[in-house]
Each structure stands twice: as C-alpha cells, then as structure tokens.
C-alpha positions as CSV (number, residue, x, y, z in Angstrom):
1,X,-6.6,-15.6,18.4
2,X,-9.5,-13.1,18.1
3,X,-9.5,-10.9,15.0
4,X,-8.5,-7.2,15.7
5,X,-11.5,-4.9,14.8
6,X,-11.1,-1.2,13.4
7,X,-13.0,1.5,15.6
8,X,-15.7,1.7,13.1
9,X,-16.5,-2.1,12.8
10,X,-19.9,-1.9,14.2
11,X,-20.9,1.1,12.0
12,X,-19.6,-0.6,8.9
13,X,-21.8,-3.8,9.9
14,X,-25.0,-1.6,10.2
15,X,-24.2,0.2,6.7
16,X,-24.4,-3.5,5.6
17,X,-20.7,-4.3,4.8
18,X,-19.4,-7.7,4.3
19,X,-16.4,-8.7,6.2
20,X,-13.2,-10.4,5.7
21,X,-10.1,-11.4,7.7
22,X,-7.0,-9.6,6.6
23,X,-3.6,-9.6,8.1
24,X,-5.3,-10.5,11.5
25,X,-8.1,-7.9,11.4
26,X,-11.9,-8.1,10.7
27,X,-12.0,-5.5,7.8
28,X,-15.0,-4.5,5.4
29,X,-14.3,-6.2,2.0
30,X,-17.4,-4.7,0.2
31,X,-20.4,-2.5,1.0
32,X,-22.0,-2.2,-2.2
33,X,-20.3,-4.4,-4.6
34,X,-16.6,-4.5,-5.6
35,X,-17.6,-3.0,-9.3
36,X,-19.6,-0.2,-8.0
37,X,-17.0,0.9,-5.5
38,X,-14.1,0.7,-7.8
39,X,-16.0,2.7,-10.3
40,X,-16.8,5.3,-7.7
41,X,-13.2,5.8,-7.0
42,X,-12.2,6.3,-10.8
43,X,-15.1,8.5,-11.5
44,X,-15.6,10.7,-8.4
45,X,-14.5,9.6,-4.9
46,X,-14.5,6.6,-2.5
47,X,-13.8,6.4,1.3
48,X,-11.8,3.4,2.6
49,X,-11.2,2.6,6.4
50,X,-7.6,1.4,6.5
51,X,-7.3,1.4,10.1
52,X,-5.9,-2.2,9.9
53,X,-2.5,-0.5,8.6
54,X,0.1,-0.5,11.5
55,X,1.3,3.0,12.9
56,X,4.7,2.9,14.5
57,X,6.0,6.2,16.0
58,X,9.9,6.9,16.4
59,X,11.0,10.0,18.4
60,X,14.1,11.1,20.2
61,X,17.7,12.3,19.4
62,X,18.6,9.1,17.2
63,X,15.3,8.6,15.7
64,X,16.8,9.6,12.2
65,X,19.8,7.2,12.5
66,X,17.6,4.3,13.7
67,X,15.0,4.7,10.8
68,X,17.6,5.4,8.3
69,X,19.5,2.0,9.1
70,X,16.2,0.0,8.9
71,X,14.5,1.3,5.7
72,X,16.2,1.5,2.1
73,X,15.4,5.3,1.6
74,X,17.0,8.4,3.0
75,X,14.7,9.7,6.0
76,X,17.3,12.5,6.5
77,X,16.0,14.0,3.4
78,X,12.7,14.4,4.8
79,X,11.3,18.0,6.1
80,X,8.5,18.4,8.2
81,X,5.4,17.0,6.8
82,X,7.0,15.1,4.1
83,X,6.3,11.3,3.2
84,X,8.7,8.8,1.8
85,X,8.0,5.2,0.3
86,X,10.5,2.8,1.4
87,X,11.4,-1.0,1.8
88,X,12.4,-2.8,5.0
89,X,15.0,-5.3,3.9
90,X,16.8,-8.4,5.7
91,X,20.6,-8.6,5.5
92,X,20.2,-10.4,2.2
93,X,18.5,-7.5,0.9
94,X,14.9,-9.0,0.6
95,X,11.9,-7.3,1.2
96,X,10.4,-7.7,4.8
97,X,7.8,-5.1,4.3
98,X,7.2,-2.0,2.4
99,X,6.1,1.3,4.2
100,X,5.4,4.9,3.8
101,X,7.4,7.0,6.3
102,X,6.2,10.3,7.5
103,X,8.1,13.1,9.5
104,X,5.2,14.5,11.3
105,X,4.6,18.4,11.2
106,X,6.5,18.6,14.6
107,X,9.6,17.9,12.7
108,X,11.0,15.4,15.3
109,X,8.5,12.3,15.1
110,X,8.7,9.9,12.6
111,X,5.6,7.8,11.9
112,X,5.8,4.8,9.6
113,X,3.1,2.6,8.3
114,X,3.7,-1.2,8.3
115,X,1.2,-3.5,6.4
116,X,-1.7,-5.0,8.2
117,X,-0.5,-7.4,11.1
118,X,3.2,-6.2,10.7
119,X,3.0,-3.8,13.3
120,X,4.2,-6.0,16.3
121,X,7.3,-7.6,14.1
122,X,8.3,-3.9,13.0
123,X,7.9,-2.6,16.6
124,X,10.0,-5.4,17.9
125,X,12.6,-4.9,15.0
126,X,13.0,-1.4,15.7
127,X,13.4,-1.7,19.4
128,X,15.7,-4.6,19.2
129,X,18.0,-3.0,16.6
130,X,17.9,0.3,18.8
131,X,19.2,-1.4,21.8
132,X,21.7,-3.5,19.8
133,X,23.2,-0.4,18.5
134,X,22.7,1.5,21.7
135,X,20.8,4.4,19.9
136,X,18.7,6.9,22.1
137,X,15.1,6.8,20.4
138,X,11.7,6.0,21.6
139,X,9.5,3.5,19.6
140,X,5.7,3.2,20.1
141,X,3.2,0.9,18.5
142,X,0.7,3.4,18.1
143,X,-1.6,1.0,16.0
144,X,-4.5,0.9,18.4
145,X,-4.5,4.8,18.9
146,X,-5.1,5.6,15.4
147,X,-7.9,5.3,12.7
148,X,-6.7,5.6,9.2
149,X,-9.3,6.5,6.3
150,X,-8.2,7.0,2.5
151,X,-10.3,9.1,0.6
152,X,-9.5,8.5,-3.1
153,X,-10.5,9.7,-6.5
154,X,-10.7,12.8,-8.7
155,X,-13.3,14.6,-6.3
156,X,-11.3,13.4,-3.3
157,X,-9.2,16.5,-2.3
158,X,-12.1,19.0,-3.0
159,X,-14.4,16.8,-0.9
160,X,-11.9,16.7,1.8
161,X,-11.3,20.6,1.8
162,X,-15.3,20.9,2.2
163,X,-15.0,18.6,5.3
164,X,-11.9,20.5,6.6
165,X,-13.3,23.9,5.9
166,X,-9.8,24.8,4.4
167,X,-8.4,24.2,1.0
168,X,-6.2,21.0,1.2
169,X,-5.2,21.4,-2.6
170,X,-2.1,22.9,-1.5
171,X,-0.8,19.6,-0.1
172,X,1.8,18.4,-2.6
173,X,1.9,14.6,-3.5
174,X,3.8,12.7,-0.7
175,X,3.5,15.6,1.7
176,X,0.9,16.2,4.6
177,X,-0.1,18.6,7.4
178,X,-2.4,19.0,10.1
179,X,-6.1,19.8,9.5
180,X,-9.3,19.7,12.0
181,X,-12.3,17.7,10.5
182,X,-15.4,17.4,12.7
183,X,-13.6,19.0,15.6
184,X,-10.9,16.2,15.4
185,X,-7.2,16.9,14.8
186,X,-6.0,14.8,11.8
187,X,-2.8,14.5,10.0
188,X,-3.8,14.6,6.2
189,X,-1.2,13.4,3.7
190,X,-1.8,13.2,-0.2
191,X,-0.7,9.8,-0.5
192,X,-2.8,6.9,-1.5
193,X,-2.8,3.2,-2.9
194,X,-5.5,3.3,-5.7
195,X,-3.6,5.1,-8.5
196,X,-6.0,8.1,-8.2
197,X,-5.4,11.6,-6.6
198,X,-6.6,11.5,-3.0
199,X,-5.7,12.1,0.9
200,X,-5.2,9.7,3.6
201,X,-6.2,10.8,7.3
202,X,-4.6,9.7,10.4
203,X,-6.8,10.6,13.6
204,X,-7.3,9.4,17.1
205,X,-9.7,6.6,17.3
206,X,-12.2,8.5,19.4
207,X,-12.9,10.8,16.7
208,X,-13.2,8.1,13.9
209,X,-16.9,8.1,13.8
210,X,-17.2,11.9,13.4
211,X,-14.6,12.0,10.9
212,X,-16.0,9.3,8.7
213,X,-19.4,10.9,8.4
214,X,-18.0,14.3,7.8
215,X,-16.1,13.0,4.8
216,X,-19.0,10.7,3.7
217,X,-21.7,13.5,3.7
218,X,-19.9,16.6,2.6
219,X,-21.6,16.9,-0.8
220,X,-25.0,16.0,0.5
221,X,-25.4,13.0,-1.5
222,X,-22.7,10.9,0.2
223,X,-19.4,9.5,-1.0
224,X,-18.9,5.8,-1.6
225,X,-17.8,3.7,1.1
226,X,-15.5,1.1,-0.2
227,X,-13.9,-2.1,1.1
228,X,-10.9,-3.9,0.5
229,X,-11.9,-5.9,-2.6
230,X,-12.0,-2.6,-4.5
231,X,-8.8,-1.6,-3.0
232,X,-7.3,-4.9,-4.3
233,X,-8.6,-4.1,-7.9
234,X,-7.8,-0.5,-7.8
235,X,-4.1,-1.3,-6.8
236,X,-3.6,-4.0,-9.5
237,X,-4.7,-1.5,-12.2
238,X,-2.3,0.9,-10.6
239,X,0.7,-1.9,-10.6
240,X,1.0,-1.5,-6.8
241,X,2.7,-4.3,-4.8
242,X,0.7,-6.4,-2.0
243,X,2.7,-7.6,0.9
244,X,2.4,-11.4,1.4
245,X,1.4,-11.8,-2.2
246,X,3.6,-9.8,-4.7
247,X,6.5,-10.5,-2.1
248,X,6.8,-12.5,1.0
249,X,10.0,-13.1,2.9
250,X,9.2,-16.7,3.7
251,X,7.5,-18.0,0.5
252,X,8.5,-15.4,-2.2
253,X,11.5,-13.6,-1.0
254,X,12.3,-10.6,-3.5
255,X,14.8,-7.6,-3.6
256,X,13.4,-4.3,-4.3
257,X,15.2,-4.4,-7.7
258,X,13.3,-7.5,-8.6
259,X,9.9,-5.9,-7.4
260,X,10.3,-2.8,-9.3
261,X,10.7,-0.5,-6.5
262,X,14.5,0.3,-6.9
263,X,13.7,4.0,-6.8
264,X,12.9,3.5,-2.9
265,X,16.6,2.2,-2.6
266,X,19.3,4.9,-1.7
267,X,22.7,3.0,-1.7
268,X,24.4,6.1,-0.4
269,X,22.8,5.3,3.1
270,X,24.0,2.6,5.3
271,X,20.8,0.3,6.0
272,X,20.4,-3.3,6.7
273,X,20.9,-5.2,3.5
274,X,22.5,-2.3,1.7
275,X,25.6,-4.4,0.7
276,X,23.7,-7.4,-0.7
277,X,21.5,-4.7,-2.6
278,X,24.5,-3.0,-3.9
279,X,25.4,-6.4,-5.8
280,X,22.1,-7.1,-6.7
281,X,21.0,-4.0,-9.1
282,X,20.7,-6.2,-12.2
283,X,18.5,-9.0,-11.2
284,X,17.7,-12.0,-13.3
285,X,13.9,-11.9,-12.7
286,X,11.8,-9.0,-12.4
287,X,8.1,-7.7,-11.8
288,X,6.0,-7.3,-14.9
289,X,2.4,-7.0,-15.8
290,X,0.5,-9.1,-18.4
291,X,-2.8,-9.1,-20.1
292,X,-4.8,-12.2,-21.2
293,X,-5.7,-11.9,-24.9
294,X,-8.5,-14.7,-24.4
295,X,-11.1,-15.6,-21.9
296,X,-10.0,-16.5,-18.4
297,X,-8.9,-14.6,-15.2
298,X,-5.6,-14.9,-13.8
299,X,-5.3,-15.6,-10.1
300,X,-2.6,-15.8,-7.4
301,X,-0.5,-19.0,-7.9
302,X,-1.5,-19.8,-11.4
303,X,1.7,-20.9,-13.5
304,X,3.0,-18.7,-16.2
305,X,4.5,-20.3,-19.1
306,X,6.2,-19.5,-22.4
307,X,4.8,-20.3,-25.9
308,X,6.4,-23.8,-25.7
309,X,4.5,-24.4,-22.1
310,X,7.7,-24.4,-20.2
311,X,7.0,-22.7,-16.5
312,X,8.8,-19.6,-16.6
313,X,7.1,-17.9,-13.6
314,X,3.7,-17.7,-11.3
315,X,1.0,-15.0,-11.0
316,X,1.3,-13.2,-7.7
317,X,-1.8,-11.1,-8.4
318,X,-4.6,-10.8,-11.1
319,X,-8.1,-9.8,-11.6
320,X,-10.7,-8.9,-14.2
321,X,-9.8,-5.3,-14.5
322,X,-13.1,-3.0,-13.6
323,X,-11.9,-0.4,-15.7
324,X,-10.3,-1.6,-18.5
325,X,-12.8,-4.7,-18.7
326,X,-9.6,-7.0,-19.5
327,X,-8.1,-9.9,-17.3
328,X,-4.8,-8.4,-16.0
329,X,-2.2,-9.8,-13.9
330,X,1.4,-9.5,-12.4
331,X,4.1,-11.6,-11.4
332,X,8.1,-12.4,-11.7
333,X,9.4,-13.5,-15.0
334,X,13.0,-13.8,-16.3
335,X,14.2,-10.6,-17.8
336,X,14.3,-12.1,-21.4
337,X,10.5,-12.4,-21.0
338,X,9.9,-8.8,-19.5
339,X,9.8,-6.6,-22.5
340,X,6.2,-5.2,-23.1
341,X,4.6,-7.2,-26.0
342,X,6.1,-10.5,-25.3
343,X,4.1,-13.5,-25.7
344,X,3.5,-15.8,-22.8
345,X,0.7,-17.8,-21.3
346,X,-0.9,-18.2,-18.1
347,X,-2.6,-21.6,-17.1
348,X,-5.8,-21.0,-15.9
349,X,-7.6,-24.2,-14.2
350,X,-5.3,-26.3,-16.4
351,X,-5.7,-24.5,-19.8
352,X,-2.9,-22.2,-20.9
353,X,-4.4,-19.0,-22.0
354,X,-2.6,-16.5,-24.4
355,X,-1.3,-13.5,-22.7
356,X,1.3,-10.6,-23.5
357,X,3.6,-8.8,-21.2
358,X,2.3,-5.2,-20.4
359,X,4.2,-2.5,-18.8
360,X,3.0,-1.3,-15.4
361,X,0.8,0.7,-14.5
362,X,-2.3,-0.8,-16.4
363,X,-4.2,2.4,-15.8
364,X,-3.3,5.9,-15.2
365,X,-6.1,8.7,-14.5
C-alpha cells in the first residue's frame, strides 16, 4: 500500500529532510540532525510537521454522550476552546489509543487526535458504536483536510504570536482559540509532546505552506525545522508514551493505571472499559523510568533484569538523552521494583548493564 504523505512532503524534501515510514505515512525524520533539532527545542524553538496525526470531528445532538462513552475522561467538563488528554480503552480496560480531545471554539464540535495511522480505526469505532447505541451524531474523518504543526520550545509562543500578529500568550495550557497566520484560519492550542512550552496549529491543508514559512521565518533567522527523530528523544525525556511501543493493544496491552496515566480516567463517567478499570486501580506492574549507570543505550525490546539477572521486564522506549547526556529508558516493572533508586539491570547486546529506577519525567524545563 502506498504511504500517505503530509501536504508539505515535497517542500521538506527540497529542504533536505530525510524520511521514514511512520504509521503508514512518509514523514521527515530529521532535517539537520536529531541532536541539533533536539537542542533547538530545549533552548529556543523548533517546528514539527505532525500532519500524520489523525483528526476526527464529532458533532450533533449526541456528540458529547458518544465521545464520553468512548474516552476515559469527562468531555462534558470541557468549555469551548478547552482540550483534554484521554485514553480510548477496550472492554477489559486496556488502552487502544491515547488522544487529545478538543472542544472547538464553536462550542459544538469535538475534534480528537488519534495517533498516526489510527484515524480509520477510530472513525469506524465511533460510527459503529453510534449506530449500535442509536445516538444522533455526525462523525467525520478529517485527517486529509488538516495540516498540523507543532511549534515547541521556550521561544515558541513569542514566535507564534509574531506570526499571528496577536498575543497568543493568553492561551492557557490545554486551551486553544482561533487565530490567523499568513491569511489562513488556524486553531491554535497550547499543547505539545516535547515537555516544553509551545503551541500546535490545526489548519486547512491548502494553507500549509504559507503557515509553515510564516512560523519558520518570523524572527528573520528562521526557526529550526524538526523531524520525528527529535520528537522521539524529546518525548522520552518528558516521559510521554508512544502508541505501538509503550503500549499496544495486541502485543503489550496495558491499562491507563499501569501506563501511569490514571489521571486521565474519570470513573464517574460511563465509558467502554470503565467497570474493568474500577477493579484495576492498583496494578501489579507499573510504567517507570530508569537510567543506565554504565555505558550502553537501552533500546525497545531489551530485557530488564534484577540484580540476580532474573527477567522482570522489558524496555519499551530508550535513548541516549541529548539534554542529560545519559542513557535513559522506560518500561513496565513489578511494583516492588518501581521505587526511584531501585537497582536493576538492562541487557544491552547480551551484557547486563547496571541501571537505577528514576522518577518520570527525566527532564523538566
């Protein structure tokens, strides 16, 4: 099957980007090197094309009830312009996907963002459940209609404000509002996936090139374009989950409590998986971070063992942290090993390397 492409795929190629397949999309993985891009986000600002993320719109009289029944948080609590992190779970309470749900400024339309490649499955899930429950809601897969950019870093909001010609610093964390950039109507939300302050832009695909260049060129020297490689090292430092790696409904099913996102579960609402989760608030394994205390880099799939070399878990994400200059990883361990400071080992290419459990995130601005 042909890969899906973001609207600026050719512009990124002309800029010299390297590409990788991710979630069925052909996406830029790096422009000028992962470390350069990573450091730009930590010290100033970086601009990511994240148009591979899904966009599902839900509207109509029963839009709130439908979305509340299919996400773990309470979307009824949202005011116009608010955003909310949530999980989408199966009947057993395991995470199918995680998402951000926006109530757009019209106060009537929900827009939620499934992970890359998950838009078709989520659209089918919402429409089939709507029909099964006899609810009155319109569900549209708008993924191909939107471009999505993330401007992240300590200078991001000032840069975005300059491009928009209006102060965007009044947008609170996990809220958003409409703004115009390069004559293009955008929804701008103060959300992100790097651990830094910043904003994300949702806009029609035909305005993508103008908005990208307006954001990249505002200060006269240009904002660093960034690819998925830096996005991964940044999110690991921030302790954020990656779908398909830190949880996977087929190969590594995990509940929100195991994955450390129990804060996104509201047991006072009725949603698919609610009863199973109500009985699973005290899991036997939990998501932790760890740092290697000797040379080696933890990678996805490596075993984690105790000090007697008994396997107790597996690395789900790992990297050499560009900010900390230390090898860091994350994964699920039995709760008796989860306390920060606990000694464990990570098996790197057949050799058990000493490591120590560390609280998440590894890095905070």
